[in-house]
PLY file of the C-alpha trace (Angstrom):
ply
format ascii 1.0
element vertex 292
property float x
property float y
property float z
element edge 291
property int vertex1
property int vertex2
end_header
152.13 84.90 77.60
152.86 88.13 79.48
149.14 88.93 79.65
148.39 85.49 81.13
151.10 85.93 83.78
149.76 89.39 84.69
146.27 87.97 85.14
147.64 85.23 87.38
149.51 87.82 89.45
146.27 89.75 89.97
144.63 86.61 91.37
147.65 85.84 93.56
147.59 89.39 94.95
143.89 88.98 95.80
144.33 85.61 97.53
145.31 86.87 101.03
142.29 89.18 101.14
139.93 86.47 99.90
141.26 84.09 102.54
141.10 86.67 105.33
137.55 87.80 104.67
135.97 84.55 103.54
132.63 84.19 105.35
132.62 87.86 106.42
129.77 90.29 105.89
130.70 93.25 103.70
128.27 96.19 103.67
128.30 98.23 100.46
126.70 101.69 100.39
125.62 102.14 96.76
125.13 105.65 95.42
126.40 108.34 93.09
126.89 107.95 89.33
126.86 104.16 89.67
123.10 104.43 90.25
122.35 106.25 87.01
124.92 104.86 84.55
123.87 101.41 83.33
127.43 100.26 82.60
128.61 101.28 86.07
125.56 99.63 87.62
126.46 96.36 85.91
130.07 96.77 87.06
129.05 97.23 90.70
126.62 94.31 90.58
129.28 92.07 89.01
131.70 93.05 91.82
129.08 92.21 94.42
128.42 88.86 92.75
132.13 88.05 92.79
132.35 88.89 96.51
129.61 86.32 97.02
131.34 83.69 94.89
134.64 83.96 96.79
132.81 83.28 100.04
131.92 86.71 101.40
128.43 87.85 102.38
127.72 91.23 100.76
124.80 93.37 101.94
123.90 96.43 99.86
122.35 99.65 101.21
121.26 102.06 98.48
120.31 105.68 98.25
118.08 107.35 95.66
117.36 110.95 96.64
117.60 112.36 93.09
115.20 109.68 91.84
112.68 110.60 94.53
112.93 114.26 93.51
112.50 113.37 89.83
109.37 111.35 90.55
107.94 114.13 92.71
108.47 116.62 89.91
106.76 114.29 87.42
103.78 114.08 89.79
103.61 117.85 90.17
105.07 118.03 93.68
107.93 120.32 94.67
110.77 118.71 96.67
111.57 120.71 99.83
114.73 120.61 101.95
115.77 122.08 105.30
119.53 122.09 106.03
120.01 119.42 103.38
117.30 117.16 104.82
114.30 116.28 102.68
111.00 117.42 104.19
108.95 114.23 104.00
105.20 114.67 104.29
102.80 111.77 103.79
102.72 112.11 99.99
106.51 112.36 99.78
106.90 109.30 102.00
104.65 107.27 99.72
106.70 108.32 96.71
109.96 107.54 98.53
108.79 104.00 99.34
107.60 103.48 95.78
110.88 104.69 94.26
113.31 103.10 96.74
111.65 99.81 97.67
109.63 99.18 94.53
112.13 100.62 92.06
115.79 101.03 92.99
116.07 97.97 95.25
114.25 95.69 92.82
116.40 96.87 89.92
119.61 96.32 91.89
118.54 92.86 93.00
117.67 91.96 89.40
121.09 93.10 88.16
122.86 91.07 90.84
120.80 88.05 89.83
121.81 88.57 86.20
125.38 88.16 87.44
124.38 84.73 88.74
123.69 85.31 92.43
120.25 85.15 94.12
119.35 88.52 95.61
116.49 89.80 97.76
115.22 93.40 97.90
114.04 94.48 101.34
112.67 97.55 103.05
114.16 98.29 106.45
110.64 97.77 107.77
110.73 94.12 106.72
111.42 91.89 109.70
111.70 95.04 111.85
115.25 95.32 110.52
115.51 99.09 111.01
113.81 100.56 114.04
113.60 104.33 113.84
112.40 107.45 115.60
111.62 110.86 114.14
114.65 113.01 113.46
114.58 116.38 115.16
116.03 119.22 113.10
118.64 121.30 115.01
116.63 124.45 114.28
113.35 122.86 115.36
111.92 122.61 111.84
109.38 119.85 111.28
110.88 117.44 108.73
107.83 115.19 108.68
108.47 111.47 108.27
112.26 111.67 108.45
113.90 109.29 110.87
117.10 108.19 112.52
117.93 104.64 113.51
117.02 103.60 117.04
117.56 99.83 116.70
119.00 97.24 114.31
117.49 93.76 114.15
119.86 91.66 111.99
117.88 88.39 112.13
116.24 88.54 108.68
119.40 89.67 106.90
121.45 86.99 108.69
118.97 84.30 107.68
119.02 85.40 104.04
122.81 85.76 103.75
123.33 82.42 105.49
120.98 80.89 102.90
123.19 82.25 100.09
121.32 85.43 99.14
122.64 88.93 98.64
120.42 91.40 100.49
119.61 94.82 98.99
118.19 97.11 101.69
116.20 100.31 101.21
116.76 103.00 103.88
113.20 103.02 105.19
112.74 102.40 108.90
109.74 101.50 110.99
108.69 104.13 113.51
107.24 103.51 116.96
103.76 103.36 115.44
104.89 100.99 112.68
104.70 103.69 110.02
107.55 104.38 107.58
110.34 106.87 108.18
112.79 108.03 105.51
116.43 107.67 106.71
119.70 108.91 105.21
121.27 105.91 103.43
124.82 106.75 104.55
123.71 106.71 108.18
121.92 103.41 107.62
125.03 101.84 106.09
127.27 102.72 109.04
124.79 101.58 111.67
123.91 98.43 109.76
127.56 97.45 109.29
128.05 97.68 113.05
124.75 95.93 113.82
125.53 93.02 111.49
129.05 92.57 112.82
130.41 93.27 109.33
134.14 93.18 108.78
134.10 95.95 106.16
132.00 98.92 105.03
132.50 100.19 101.48
130.99 103.59 100.61
130.66 104.44 96.91
130.55 108.08 95.85
131.60 110.23 92.89
134.98 111.33 94.30
138.20 109.30 94.71
137.80 109.23 98.51
138.59 111.77 101.21
140.57 114.65 99.72
142.93 116.82 101.79
141.92 119.61 99.39
138.30 119.12 98.24
139.12 120.97 95.02
142.13 118.78 94.15
141.42 115.14 93.14
145.17 114.44 93.46
145.11 115.14 97.21
143.63 111.74 98.09
144.17 110.60 101.68
144.92 106.88 101.26
144.68 105.85 104.91
143.09 107.41 107.97
142.79 106.34 111.57
139.51 106.62 113.46
141.00 109.36 115.63
142.13 111.33 112.57
138.69 110.93 110.98
137.01 112.32 114.11
139.39 115.30 114.08
138.55 116.04 110.44
134.81 116.27 111.05
133.81 119.92 111.23
136.85 121.14 109.26
136.97 122.62 105.76
138.33 119.30 104.48
134.97 117.56 105.01
132.15 119.43 103.29
128.68 118.88 101.87
127.96 115.30 100.83
131.22 114.00 102.30
130.00 114.74 105.85
127.45 111.89 106.13
129.83 109.51 104.31
132.70 110.11 106.71
130.31 109.95 109.66
129.04 106.62 108.32
132.58 105.24 108.36
133.20 106.60 111.87
129.95 105.02 113.12
130.93 101.67 111.61
134.42 101.68 113.13
133.09 102.74 116.53
130.69 99.79 116.29
133.47 97.26 115.80
133.84 97.13 111.99
137.52 96.52 111.12
137.85 98.66 108.01
135.81 101.28 106.19
136.53 102.32 102.60
135.42 105.42 100.68
135.91 104.90 96.95
134.97 106.33 93.57
132.01 104.33 92.29
132.34 105.97 88.89
135.42 103.82 88.22
134.60 100.36 86.80
135.15 97.49 89.27
136.26 99.91 91.97
135.07 97.57 94.75
137.32 94.73 93.59
140.28 97.04 93.04
139.96 98.51 96.53
139.38 95.28 98.42
141.69 92.88 96.56
144.81 94.93 95.79
147.62 96.07 98.03
147.39 99.76 97.18
143.64 100.12 96.71
142.20 103.19 95.02
140.32 105.13 97.71
140.51 106.06 101.38
140.72 103.26 103.94
139.80 104.02 107.54
140.73 101.80 110.47
140.74 101.78 114.24
143.68 99.37 114.57
147.00 99.12 112.66
146.39 99.29 108.91
146.09 96.40 106.50
143.34 95.62 103.99
0 1
1 2
2 3
3 4
4 5
5 6
6 7
7 8
8 9
9 10
10 11
11 12
12 13
13 14
14 15
15 16
16 17
17 18
18 19
19 20
20 21
21 22
22 23
23 24
24 25
25 26
26 27
27 28
28 29
29 30
30 31
31 32
32 33
33 34
34 35
35 36
36 37
37 38
38 39
39 40
40 41
41 42
42 43
43 44
44 45
45 46
46 47
47 48
48 49
49 50
50 51
51 52
52 53
53 54
54 55
55 56
56 57
57 58
58 59
59 60
60 61
61 62
62 63
63 64
64 65
65 66
66 67
67 68
68 69
69 70
70 71
71 72
72 73
73 74
74 75
75 76
76 77
77 78
78 79
79 80
80 81
81 82
82 83
83 84
84 85
85 86
86 87
87 88
88 89
89 90
90 91
91 92
92 93
93 94
94 95
95 96
96 97
97 98
98 99
99 100
100 101
101 102
102 103
103 104
104 105
105 106
106 107
107 108
108 109
109 110
110 111
111 112
112 113
113 114
114 115
115 116
116 117
117 118
118 119
119 120
120 121
121 122
122 123
123 124
124 125
125 126
126 127
127 128
128 129
129 130
130 131
131 132
132 133
133 134
134 135
135 136
136 137
137 138
138 139
139 140
140 141
141 142
142 143
143 144
144 145
145 146
146 147
147 148
148 149
149 150
150 151
151 152
152 153
153 154
154 155
155 156
156 157
157 158
158 159
159 160
160 161
161 162
162 163
163 164
164 165
165 166
166 167
167 168
168 169
169 170
170 171
171 172
172 173
173 174
174 175
175 176
176 177
177 178
178 179
179 180
180 181
181 182
182 183
183 184
184 185
185 186
186 187
187 188
188 189
189 190
190 191
191 192
192 193
193 194
194 195
195 196
196 197
197 198
198 199
199 200
200 201
201 202
202 203
203 204
204 205
205 206
206 207
207 208
208 209
209 210
210 211
211 212
212 213
213 214
214 215
215 216
216 217
217 218
218 219
219 220
220 221
221 222
222 223
223 224
224 225
225 226
226 227
227 228
228 229
229 230
230 231
231 232
232 233
233 234
234 235
235 236
236 237
237 238
238 239
239 240
240 241
241 242
242 243
243 244
244 245
245 246
246 247
247 248
248 249
249 250
250 251
251 252
252 253
253 254
254 255
255 256
256 257
257 258
258 259
259 260
260 261
261 262
262 263
263 264
264 265
265 266
266 267
267 268
268 269
269 270
270 271
271 272
272 273
273 274
274 275
275 276
276 277
277 278
278 279
279 280
280 281
281 282
282 283
283 284
284 285
285 286
286 287
287 288
288 289
289 290
290 291
């Protein structure tokens, strides 16, 4: 009997959040170990399906850099990076589209559909969803077909989510000439959340959230204001892969998104735990007074 009561209490705790965000778009940035571990992948896709079933409109943006590098190696090409940015020549761009649009996105959409929800895999070029221009490296290096977002056209995604589909978006934008440009998925997620008028952005990674001490998992910062997040950029607290993730959250909040969450995607059902419980498990960022 105790177990039944505990389950009921979990649902009761989730009710205010379900009611508050019913009908809202929730952008999920999918990456990290959840992309390579089949059990975690199923867990994430089940969470996304449940968001749909309780009346929310989830939109997934995925990464896939390691998979691109693996495919390049298999094809005898050497991945090259400048200041952490992939140098994307024509051959690399073709591989990136094949891996991201034809592989990762399709696989994600299929897993969401196995959880009972219709899903559609899109490239950012579809419907001119992601307009992009070439990214200029700070040191003047030519990165090839690497882009940054210049415009968001939400029409296609809005039509699909309104029709009851979950959208899975690959971070490929259309350049001025219509050709593809490879864009950092964290940057896409933040811009897209703002462009869609999403209420929440959830960023999955392999760490618990933002850590006051990057070497100490117990130093989790549970809540952070937009002003505090801006102040942390450029400090020793925010390093390496956490830089684009925090910037993604800042971009979303500056664009009107109410809450941004950085959570550990290696924990099963981390999305549900963060969004539907009072304490959450990661770092929540907000521009206004806190509250999930």
